[in-house]
N, C-alpha and C positions, 0 to 999 in steps of 0.2 A: 625416360625420366620414372622412377619407382613409384611406386604410391607410399603415401604417407604411412601405409599399415604395415610396409614392408622393409620400412629402414629402423635399425637398430637405434640405439637411444644415445645422443653424441655425448661424450664424456663421462659413460656411465660406467662404475666398476661392477655391474651387473649383466648378466644378459637379455633383462626383461626385455621384452617388444611391446609394442601397442594393443596388439592383442590380448595379451596378460592383464590388460587393466578390466575389470570388472565391473558392472552396472549396468543399468538402464532407466526407463524411465517410472518415476516414484511419484508419492505426494499428492496428487491429484486423479480422481476415474474419470479421464476423459469421454469415455465409451460413455458411462453413465449420466454425465452431462449432455451428450448429444442425446440419450433417449428420450427425452423431453421434444427436441425438435424433431426427432426422425419417427416417434412410434405414431402409428395413425389411430390406435383405437388403446384402450387400457383395459384390464379386468374390469368387470362391474361391482361396484361393491355392494355389500348385502344393505338391502332398505329395511331391515329387519330391525324396529327399536331395539331390540336386544345388541343388535350385533354394533350399533351405530355407538362412536365413542364421546364423550361427553366432557368439557370441561371449561372453565370460564373465559381463560384466554388462551388464542394459539398464536405461536412467534412462529412464521414462518422463515427460516433462513437462519441460521446458525454462525453469521460472520461476525464483524465485532459488532455493527448496530445491534444484531437480534441477541447478542448477548450481553449490550447496555440493557435494552428494554427487559430482559429477565432480570437484572439487577434491580432497575428501577422497581419492578412488579415487587420483588423480594422484599425491599425497604419499606415498601407501602403495607407489607404484611400478606400479600396477594401470593398465594403459593399455588392454586389452582389453575396452572398451566402448563403447558406441553412446548416443547419448540422441536420443529420438524427440520433435520438437516441432511442434504445431499450426500455429503460425504461420512466418511467413518467416523471424523473427529469433526469437532467445533472449531471455530477459528479462520474462516475464509483463507486470505491473503496473508494470513498473522498467524500459521501455525510454526512449529520447531518438528524437526526429528532429529535424528542421528547417522550417524555414518561408521562404521567399524568403532561402535562403542562411545564416539564423540559427538555430542548435542552440537546442533546447528539448526540456522533458519532454514526454512521452506519458503520464506517470501519477504514480508517487510522485516526491517532488524534492527531498529531503535525511534525513538519518541523523543524531540525534545523536549528539555525542560518546560511544563507548561507555566504559561503567564502567570504573575498572582494578580493581574489588574482586570484579563479576562474576565467578566461574569459566565459569561459560555462556557469557561474551562472550570467549573468550580466543582463540579460532578466528577473529571477527571481527577483534580487534585485531591478529592476528597478519596477517588477508588485507590490513588496512588498511597494515601494517607493509611488507610484500609489494610491495604498489601504490605507497609512497613516501609516504603521506599524512601516515603519523606515523613519526619516528624517533627515537633516544634521542640526546639533547645535553646535555653534560655531567653524566650518569647521570640524567636525565629524560625522561619523553615528550614532546615537541613534535610538533603539528600544522602541515602547512605552512599557509603564511596564505593560501594562493591557493585554498584549499579550506575554509578558516573562512568562514562568512557574513560579510558585511563590512557594516559598521554605516551607514547604521541598517536594523534588521533587521526593522521592522513598525511598522504604522499602523493606526489606525479612521479611516472616516470618519463621524464623529459628532456630530450636532446641527448637520449643516450646514457641518462643518470638521474638517480632518484633525485625529487627536493621534496622539503619542508613544505604543506599545503597544496592544494590544487588549483591556483591560480598560477598560472605559467611564467616563470618568471629569469628563468636560468639564461642571460646573455638578449634578452627583449628587446627592442628599440626603445628610443625614447618619445617615438610616437605611441609603441603600445602603452606605456607609462601612462602620456597624457591620456590617452583613451580610458583607460582604469580611473583615473581620477576624474575623467567625465563622467562617467557612469555612477561613479561612486557619489557625484553630487547630484545628479538625477533622483537616486534612490535618497539620498537624506530628505532634497525638497520635496519626496512625496511622501514619507514618513510623518515630516510635519505639518502637512495637510489634511491628512487623512489618518483615522484609526483603522489601521493595519491590525488584524489579530487573526489568530488561530484559537477558534473556528471562525470562519468567514463568515458564518450569518451573524456575527456582532458588529461585523464592519460598517460602519456609518462614512463613506468615502466620496470626498469631492467629486465634482462633476467630470475632470478632465481624469480624474482616474476610473472612474465608472465607464465614460465613453473608451479609454483603453482594453475594453473586454469586447470591443466591434473589430479590431484588428488584430493582427497575427503579431507577434514578439520581434520580427526581423522587420516588420514594416515599421513599427515604432524606433528602431535602430537604426535604419534607415531616416527617418525621419530625423533623428538628433546625428546624423554623422559618425555612427559607431560604426564603422567599417575593418576595425583592427582585426584580423584573424585568430589570432591567439584569445583576445575578448570575447570572439564570438563563439569559439570550441569551447571557452570557460561555460559562458552562457548556453549555450546547445547542451551541453552535459549535464547541467543544473537540471536546466526545463525533463531531458530524458530520464534522470535519476528519481524526479519527485513525478513527474507527469506523464512519463511512458512514453514522450514524445518532444521532439525539437523545436528550435526557435520559427522554424517555417511552418509548424503546424501549431503549436500552441497558441492564447492569447498573449495579449500585452498585459494585459493585468495581471494573468499568472506568472508570465515572468519576472514581474515588478515584484508582486506578491511574495516569489520563493525570498528574496532580500528584504523587502520592507516589512514582513510581518516579524522576521526572525532577527536577527544581528547586524543588520544590514550589509554593506558592502564596502569593504576596506581596503583602499588602494596602499600600494607597497610606500611606508613612509609617512602615512598619515596616522592621526592621532588615533585609537581607538579603543573602547573597553571590551573587557576581556569576551571572548565569544563565549555565545549563550551554550549553554551545557547540554548535555546528550544521554538520553540514558538508554541503555543496551545490556542485553543479556547474549550469553551463548546460543541460544535458540531463537533469539531475537523476540518480536513481541507475540511470540509463540509462548513466552515464559507470562504474560499478561492474560490471554486468552484462557490457556489452561488453568488459570487460577479462575476466570470468570465463569470455567465449563463445570468444575468440580461440584458447587454445591448444586446442582441443576439433579444430579443422579437420574432416577429413571423419568424424570420430565424430559432428558436429554432423547429425541429418537432419531437415530441417525439410519443413513443408508435409506431417507426419504424420500421419493420424488414428488413434491407437489405437484399434482397434475388440473388442479381446481379450486378457485375461492371464491365463490358467489355470495353475495347478501342474501337473508331470505326473511320471511316476513319478521321473527321474533331473534335474529342474529345472525350467525354465518358460519355457511357448510364449505368444508374444505374436503376432497382429496386426494389422499398421498398414497402411492405407489410404493409398498414393501420391497426393495431387491431381495432381500432375503426370505422372503416366504412367496415374493412373486404373485402376490394378491394387492388388492386398492383396500385402502381404510376410509372408511367415514368420518368423520368427527363433526362436532356441533360446538358452537361456542359462541357466545355473548360478543366477542369480539377476535379480531385478527390482525396484530401487526405483521405487515407485509415487508418482512427485511429481506428481501430479495433484488438483485439487480433489477434496474426498470425496464428492461426488456423483456427480463424473464415475467415480470408482476404483470406486464402487458398481454403478456401471452396465458397467463394461467388465470387472471381475474376476471371474471365473466361480467359484460358492459363496463369496462373500464372506465373510469373518467376522465373526461378531455383533460386534467392537470396529470395523469399517468400517462395517455395516449402522447403527448406534447416530450414529457419528458425523454420517453424512449423513444422519438422521432429525431431528438436532437441529440441523442447518446451516441458519441462516439469511441469505442474501446482499444484502449492498448493491448496485444498479446505480450506475455512476458515469458522469458525462460529464465532458470535459478536453476544454476549447478552446482551440485556439493562435492568438492574435490578432495579427495585424501590423500595426503601427502604422508609416506612413512619416516622421513628426515626433512630435518631445516631445509630451506632454500638457500643458495648462494645470492648475496648480493650482489651487485654491479657496481657499488659504493654510493656515495651519497647519503640522504637520510636513512636512519633505519627503521626495520619493518614497523609497520604502524596495522592499526584495528582495519583504515580503508585505504587500500591500495588503487589509484586509478591509473591507466596508460593512455599518454596524450594520443587522441587521432585512432584508438583504437573501435571496433564495434561495439564493444561491449561497454559495459561502467564499472570494470574492476573489479575487485572481489574484496572480504572483510574474511577476518581470522579469528574461529570460531573460537580460539583459544586466547586471545588478546586480554582478556578480563581475568583470567588467571594468573597473571602475573608472574609465568612458572621462570625459575631461575635460569635453565637448562634448557631451551626450547629443542623441541621433540618432536615426535607426530601431531597433525591438526589437521583439521578442516576448511579450506580456502573457498567461502560462499562467493559465486561468480554469476554475475546479475547482467541480462541482455534484455532490454526493452526494443520492442518490435511494431511499435505504433507508426514510425516514417516509413518502414519496410513497405513496398507494394506485395501484394498476397503474404502479409506477415502471418497471418493467423495460419493459412494455407502451409507456409514452408513449416512454421512452428509445429505441426500437426504431423506432416507427411512426410517432412527428413527424417531417416533413421537416428536412432541413438548415435550409431559410430559416425555418423555424419556432425552429428554438434559435439563430438570429443573431439574429432581431429580439428574443427575449427577451432574451441574454446583452447586447445594446449597449442596449437599454433599462433594466435593471439598472444596468451600470454607469456612465449616463450621468450618474445622480444624483449623480454625485461627478467625471464627466469629460464636461459637456458635446459638448465639440468631438473624442469619442470616437470619433463613426461617419463625420465628416468626415475623420480620419486613418487610417482602418480599409481595408488593404486587401485582405486574406485571412483569411480563419477556414476553420481545420482542427479537425474535431472527431473525438475516437475516444470509442468508446464500449465500456463493460466492461460485460455485461449483470448479469453475477454476479463483480463484482470483488474483492469482499472477504466475508470470513465476520464477521457483526455478533454483540459479546460480547452476546447476549439473555439475561436471568436463565434461572438453572437451578433446579431446585426442591431439587436434592440440594446444592445449593454447591459445583459441581464446576465447575472453570474449566477448561474445554477437555477432550476425550478422548483421554491420549495413549498409544500404546504404550508398555511396559516399556522397552525401547531408547532411546528420546524423554527419559527423566526421568534426573537425575543419581544414582547409586548412594547417598547418605548420604538420601535423599525414597525409595529403594523401600523394601519390605516385605517380608515374606517369601516372600509368594507372586510379587509382583514381581520377587522376585531369580530366582527358580526359571524365572523365565519369561524373562529375562533373558540367563540361562546357556544357556537353549533356541535361543535365537535363533540361537548360531554357526550352525545348520542350517537357518535359516528360509530359504525361498526369496522370500519374498514381503515386503519391507521399506516401510513408508510415510513418506512426508516431505511435510507441507505445513503453512505457515499454518495451514490451517483446524483442525489438528490442537490447535492454542492455543486457539482458541474465539475468536480474535481476530486483525486479520493487520498485522503490521508486519514492515519488511526483518529485523529481528534476529532474531526467531520462525522465520521461515523461512528464514535461513541458517543457524543453530542446528542446526533438525531435519534438516536435508539433510546437513549435515555428520556430524550421531551417526550416521545409516542408511549412509553413504560409508565411517564408519570401521570399522564393527560388523566386524570378521572370525570 
């Protein structure tokens, strides 16, 4: 049998071969990230007082949490700070890029419209107002239509055709429909007994819901007799999409949180309110992080590998290796906001506190792959639902793709970028495969997978840029204690603190190390990272 690379494209009016497709790995400097893991020693920073750099606050890490902390400092009038960021740009998993002049996401690509009732979402709502995404009109909050995801939002390639929505419906059995209704009832019961919210740090859950954090989602489904393969595929897809791993890996709390904290789960034929709004941009959440980073100017120092964070008698000392100069800088400050993944923080913080060590030991990370596929002509559809923003293939290894030009509402379809996502949290040696498989291997696998729905995809593809995240996000795995995340006291709302934690919160007024990252929530979403960063940056 001929290899895929030797085959011409089926139904192609041009002679393009798979070898003509351009591309490579981009977006994240994997080798730079591994320097911290592999380096045996770093250049010694100058100890001369004249060479030591000083500032009031150091933010280690320029992801969403670090950017939120910087905003909180600026809102308080604190401008004497620096941010030390590993990559060439801030943004973490929420960066945007472009392929052949078309803007597209490199990671997270949407943000649910934040709840008006959740107090912990107030800072995020204020940010969206500041950015012009929401405004008060005639006494009511309204969101800019340009940023609300346009219809049609999502479709599923199922049984050889496209259908509206992602819940499998075409020719499913009465048993499947009954299982849909049963799960919908469980979600609604959970919503009535507990305060599910995003960020989850604002939640006050009933005991039965907290206990669900100690078991996997599949155990919960088994306990409730939910065995239907179509329902299980859908729930597995939702967990992989939000948490990087499926129902056999994530906790039952996480599985229920996906639905109970948002728009619920609506079985076919049941009355339901309109689906919660989704905010999105051509470059995904990179639209937000770019605007958070702009005001920082020279305070944002990129290409810095933080190698040491240590409390001193009068403050904090931080060493950072400058990749451009190949020299180590030494910084001194009153405080350091450690907005690093907990496994990195535990490595670089000298004499790490017990809470940090515990969080690092508990964390399990999902590797992710994001492929931006440039096509020079619109794809042919095989009938059914119209092209949508989110397009998913039933039973596929990947999570489908979003169309970067969906928000443009162009009257005549043209060239665009399809952003394909693949979570590898359940794959054996997933991180190793992500990093060791050559670009051409991923190219062939992705094109083969998507060609089930789009036979003409390969013929119309000109470039595929792949971004790899080895430790993209913390997976919300079961915790036998039933605890959800490992949060420092200052990251919790005051009404949820016990007496001991209140004492800890008061002590943080003089604390020199503050931790902020979505890892502390036990699962990775924009809202958690933003709330934690803002809390750390607001502490006086």
